[in-house]
C-alpha positions as semicolon CSV with decimal commas, in nm:
position;residue;x (nm);y (nm);z (nm)
1;G;-0,608;0,690;2,112
2;E;-0,400;0,519;2,378
3;E;-0,089;0,703;2,261
4;V;-0,268;1,037;2,298
5;V;-0,340;0,953;2,663
6;Q;0,005;0,803;2,732
7;N;0,192;1,099;2,581
8;A;0,016;1,330;2,829
9;D;0,035;1,629;2,596
10;I;-0,161;1,933;2,704
11;T;-0,306;1,983;2,355
12;L;-0,373;1,754;2,062
13;E;-0,159;1,984;1,850
14;T;0,156;1,903;2,054
15;F;0,084;1,534;2,003
16;L;0,055;1,569;1,623
17;N;0,346;1,812;1,566
18;P;0,625;1,549;1,586
19;L;0,477;1,369;1,283
20;P;0,694;1,414;0,973
21;Q;0,395;1,553;0,781
22;A;0,337;1,833;1,034
23;N;0,512;2,168;1,042
24;P;0,511;2,294;1,401
25;A;0,583;2,658;1,306
26;G;0,352;2,916;1,462
27;T;0,215;2,699;1,742
28;T;0,132;2,766;2,105
29;T;0,501;2,732;2,194
30;S;0,605;3,013;1,958
31;N;0,665;3,378;2,033
32;N;0,366;3,582;1,918
33;P;0,171;3,289;1,771
34;P;-0,058;3,402;1,490
35;N;-0,343;3,173;1,589
36;G;-0,475;3,362;1,892
37;G;-0,445;3,067;2,130
38;Q;-0,593;2,810;1,895
39;A;-0,428;2,474;1,843
40;N;-0,409;2,407;1,469
41;I;-0,230;2,147;1,257
42;N;-0,019;2,258;0,962
43;L;0,050;1,971;0,723
44;R;0,349;1,994;0,486
45;G;0,416;2,357;0,586
46;L;0,150;2,497;0,354
47;G;-0,055;2,662;0,627
48;S;-0,318;2,535;0,868
49;N;-0,594;2,660;0,636
50;R;-0,470;2,437;0,352
51;N;-0,555;2,107;0,520
52;L;-0,886;1,959;0,620
53;V;-0,969;1,847;0,974
54;L;-1,252;1,595;1,002
55;I;-1,424;1,434;1,298
56;D;-1,551;1,087;1,212
57;G;-1,523;1,179;0,844
58;R;-1,736;1,493;0,878
59;R;-1,641;1,859;0,875
60;P;-1,673;2,030;1,215
61;M;-1,744;2,400;1,262
62;V;-1,447;2,620;1,189
63;S;-1,303;2,830;1,469
64;S;-1,163;3,130;1,286
65;L;-1,196;3,346;0,978
66;A;-0,904;3,148;0,831
67;Q;-1,140;2,847;0,815
68;T;-0,929;2,641;1,058
69;V;-1,049;2,398;1,325
70;D;-0,930;2,454;1,682
71;L;-0,803;2,114;1,803
72;N;-0,860;2,232;2,162
73;T;-1,233;2,176;2,108
74;I;-1,190;1,799;2,065
75;P;-1,188;1,603;2,394
76;Q;-0,878;1,383;2,398
77;G;-1,041;1,118;2,615
78;L;-1,292;1,036;2,339
79;I;-1,036;0,986;2,060
80;E;-1,013;0,631;1,929
81;R;-0,757;0,696;1,655
82;I;-0,623;0,965;1,422
83;E;-0,578;0,916;1,048
84;V;-0,344;1,152;0,859
85;V;-0,346;1,149;0,477
86;T;-0,119;1,381;0,281
87;G;-0,075;1,224;-0,061
88;G;-0,365;1,271;-0,301
89;A;-0,609;1,400;-0,040
90;G;-0,709;1,692;-0,264
91;A;-0,838;1,452;-0,530
92;T;-1,066;1,283;-0,279
93;Y;-1,171;1,569;-0,050
94;G;-1,142;1,872;-0,278
95;A;-0,946;2,195;-0,269
96;D;-0,975;2,231;0,110
97;A;-0,737;1,935;0,145
98;I;-0,445;2,062;-0,064
99;S;-0,188;1,966;0,201
100;G;-0,382;1,674;0,347
101;V;-0,653;1,551;0,580
102;V;-0,653;1,482;0,953
103;N;-0,949;1,257;1,038
104;I;-1,009;1,217;1,411
105;I;-1,212;0,904;1,482
106;M;-1,405;0,925;1,808
107;K;-1,506;0,639;2,036
108;D;-1,868;0,546;1,969
109;D;-1,916;0,301;2,255
110;F;-1,755;0,461;2,561
111;E;-1,880;0,324;2,893
112;G;-1,765;0,419;3,238
113;L;-1,567;0,703;3,391
114;E;-1,212;0,806;3,305
115;L;-1,025;1,074;3,497
116;R;-0,693;1,214;3,380
117;S;-0,451;1,484;3,487
118;T;-0,113;1,595;3,361
119;Y;0,143;1,842;3,490
120;A;0,469;1,976;3,350
121;N;0,713;2,260;3,414
122;T;1,062;2,369;3,318
123;L;1,365;2,246;3,508
124;P;1,545;2,366;3,712
125;E;1,347;2,692;3,725
126;F;1,007;2,530;3,795
127;D;0,820;2,795;3,597
128;A;0,605;2,788;3,281
129;Q;0,376;2,536;3,445
130;E;0,129;2,342;3,232
131;Y;-0,153;2,133;3,365
132;Q;-0,465;1,964;3,241
133;V;-0,750;1,784;3,411
134;S;-1,016;1,593;3,222
135;A;-1,310;1,365;3,283
136;T;-1,480;1,141;3,032
137;F;-1,795;0,955;3,122
138;G;-2,063;0,773;2,930
139;G;-2,280;0,471;2,894
140;N;-2,522;0,274;2,681
141;F;-2,900;0,308;2,687
142;A;-3,207;0,163;2,510
143;D;-3,083;-0,196;2,541
144;N;-2,737;-0,104;2,404
145;R;-2,882;0,056;2,090
146;G;-2,756;0,400;2,188
147;N;-2,455;0,547;2,363
148;M;-2,397;0,886;2,518
149;A;-2,057;1,015;2,623
150;F;-1,934;1,345;2,765
151;G;-1,583;1,480;2,777
152;V;-1,482;1,776;2,994
153;E;-1,130;1,919;2,995
154;Y;-0,950;2,214;3,144
155;A;-0,594;2,306;3,048
156;N;-0,373;2,597;3,150
157;R;-0,029;2,709;3,036
158;E;0,171;2,979;3,208
159;A;0,357;3,218;2,983
160;L;0,734;3,208;2,958
161;F;0,895;3,529;2,839
162;K;1,244;3,546;2,691
163;S;1,347;3,791;2,964
164;Q;1,305;3,507;3,214
165;R;1,613;3,330;3,075
166;A;1,963;3,477;3,087
167;F;2,064;3,333;2,750
168;A;1,772;3,507;2,574
169;S;1,724;3,825;2,774
170;Q;1,936;4,040;2,539
171;A;1,782;4,090;2,196
């Protein structure tokens, strides 16, 4: 969880893509991404619909007809750790986990207020700006028998077209 915050990635997908198990093809940094703006994880290059994404060991609602989970819907400030299993996950979790499982463990005892912002752009052109602001707040109640936490995030990425760079402007 601390690495997710320290890396300052705009999306959880860009944090997970450098893992050797992940295939970053067809992501938000691609031309004409097939995912319609969703952030998905593709384990072992078998397709993002061939792995299982869990939150605290449970299946969240899918975000598309391809039965994939949009990682943009998971607040980064509430992530405690991420477990990635690729070998033998299908035997444990079934056919939905052919290429593996990504289990995102959330903080269950968050107290306080955490504010975060990130900013990035290309150099030396200073275009294709990316920024994110987030707030996470929560606390205990009922004599510490319960906890409630909220995470709010906003992220924006400006488009960068190939015609904006001299080396790529000619097809």
